[in-house]
N, C-alpha and C positions, 0 to 999 in steps of 0.2 A: 411778576416776574415777565420778562417779554416772552411769548412763545419761538421768537424765532431763535432766541437762545439757549432755553430748554431745547431744541430740536438740534441746536448742537451736538448736546449731550448724544441725542437717541441716534443720530446719525452715526458719531463716536462708534456707537457700542454696534450698529448696524456693521460698518465696518472691518472691526474687530473679527466677527465673527461672518463676512464675506464669502460663499464659494468662490467669489471671482479677485480671491489673493492676490495673485499674478496681474494683474492691473490694476490694483490700491497699489503694489509694490512697484509698477513702473511710474505711476505720478509722484510717487514719494522721490525715488530716483531722481527723476526731471527736475524736483523741485531743489533736490538738494543739488544738480546739477549746475542749474542756471544760478541760485545763491552763490556757488564756488566761482562759479564765471564771473559775476556780478562784482562782488565785495571782496573774494580769495579765499585759500582756503584753510585760512587759521580761523577757527572760530572763535577765538577771544578777540579778534579785529571785525567780526560780520555777526551781528546780529540774527541776519536773516537765517545764516547758515543753520545758528544754533537753534534755529525755530525749527528750521528743516529736519535738520536731525534729531531730535527730543520728539518732532512725529513720527517719526522714521520708529527711534526707538519704542515708542508706545505701539504703535504695530506690530512689534518681535520681529522688525528687519534687522538680517543678520549685521554684523560688523562690517566683514570682509562685503558687501554690495553697498553700505555707506561709504567706507574707505574708495571702491572704484569710481562711485560718483562724483567723488570729491574731486579725485583724477583727472576723470574726462573733464571737468568744473576748470580743471585748473589749466589743461591742455597735456597733463604728463600721459594721458590714456587716451586713445581715439573713440572718436561718440558724435553722432548727430545734434546737429544746432536748431535749438529751439527760438522759438520768437515767442512774447511776451505779451498779449493780446487782452483787452476787456472788452464784452460784448454786453451790451445793455439791451433792455427790453421790460414789456409789460406781460405778467401773468394772468390767469383768470382773475374776477371780482379788482382788474387793476392795480394788484400787488406790481409794485417794482423789484426790476429781476439786476443782478448784476452779475456777470459770469466772466472768470479768471481763468484761461488757459494757457498752455503750455504746447504750441505746436511745429512741427515743422512739414506743415503745408497747410497756409493760411483760407487757400480754398477751399479744401476741404474741410476743414473746424468751421469756416464761416457757413457750409452748406447745410452741414451734419445742426447746428445751433438753429438754423432756423428752422429747420424741419421739426425741430426739439421742439421751439416754441408756439408751432403753428400745429401741430398733433396737438397741443395741450392747449388750445384755446385761447394760447397768449401770440403775443407777434414780437418779435426783434425791432429794435428802434436804433436810432441814430445816435451815434457816439454824443454821450453827455447831456441824455436825455434824463436820466436819472440818477447820476453820478453826484448829482448837490444833494442829491437826500441821506447822501451816507458820505459818515466820518472814522476813518479807521480807529480801534478800539482793542485794546484786550481785553476777551471777556473770560473768568475764570468762574467756573460752575461748584460752590463748597458743598460739601453734602451738609447736613444739619445731621448730628450723632449727639448719640447721649452723652453725659458729662461736661458735654460743650455750651453755654449758654449763648444766645444771639450776643451777648454785647461782647462775649469774650473773641467772638469769629469775627466782630466788626470791627473791635480793638487792635486785632492784630492784622486787621486787612489795611486798616490806614495806619498803622504805624509800619507797614512792611511798602507803604507808597501809591496802595490805590487812590484811584480817584475818588469814587462812589461805589456803597454795596447796598443790594436789594434783600430782602427778605422776599423768597416764596414759600411754595407748601411743602417742599423737601430740600430745598437747596438755597444758598445764597450766592444773586449773580454779584459779583466784582468786577469793576472798570478798571483801567488802565491803562495809561499813556502808551503809545507800542513801542518804547526806546524803554518804559522800565517794567515790560512785560515779564522779563524773564526774572528780574529779581524779586517780581512782585511773587510769584507763582513760588518760587526756591524758598522765599521767606516762607510763607504758607506752609508750603511740605515740611519743612524746617518744626513746625510749630506742633506739626502731628495734625494738621487738617487733612482732611480725605477730599483729594480733586478729582473730579467726579471729570472734568472737560476742562481745558483750555487752549485757547489758540488768537491768535490775532486778526479781527475778521474788521467786515463792512459794517459802521452800526449805523442803524435809520438812522435818522433825526425825528419821524414821526411813522407811523402804523396803520396799518389797515386791519381790525380784528373783524377774525373768518368764524363762520358759523362750522358745522360738520362737514357737510355739502362741498361750502369753499375749500375747507381745509384739505378735505378729498382732491380738489382739482388741483389746488396749488403746490403739494406733498409731493403728489404725480406729476410734476413739471419739475419739479428740486429734486425729485429720484434719477428722473429720465436726462438731466443736465448731470449729475455728478456720475452716471455710470457712461460717459460719454467719455473716452477715452484719455481727449487731448484737455478735457475741464479738471483746472486743480481745486477750484471752488465753485460755488453760487450761495450769491447773497438774496435776501429777499427782505421788504419789511410788512411782512404777515404779524398778527399779532395771531395765536390760538390757545384760547384757555387750556390750565393742564390737564382738565379731564376730555378733554376733547382729542388734544392732541396725541395722550397716551391711546386711545381707544382707534383713532384711525392709524397713527404708527401700528399697529399690531397688524393690520390688513396687508399693509403695503409690503 
């Protein structure tokens, strides 16, 4: 299993227990607001809004917060206007990094992102410098569980519309087309599969394998980026063996 995908699961757990829950909610509200602004407030006709709402619910956001965020997006309530920007650069060990932000102050955010890259031993690059290495995919991690054979899980994923399934030490990594992501996730859950994490992400065509020292440097950069208030998500093409990833993640 690619290390960056396993990191998505660990990052999800960290976020769910993060002391800065207010900051997490703020990011989730922004995502819902922008999705509603761009595609309308009806989830039936707005896949991006469905994904934003699902993520908010996974993190126990109250229904009234979700409703207010949708209404801000559709203009029924007043709210800040956010700009969607993608920054690109390189982290330690030449790892390619993409950063998605929603900001109401482009200059402030650009300065913050540049400083984070610099302090972490990386560098912010020009637009287009790394995005050619990534393509958008739905990534679902399903736990290996007693009573479910590997063949059963793989068959269910393919039947549900998945493009590919890869077995790891304790999870299956299931890839989907972004357009069918929600349907595949719902199908697997309907079959009783234990979904560890699920997100539409930027999936790298090639990866950079890291040892423990490199993993610590890169994951510090990823944590610093994800802690920045305007950052919605950060993607990288690192590949960290599961045992190293588990060890390093505990100390971050």
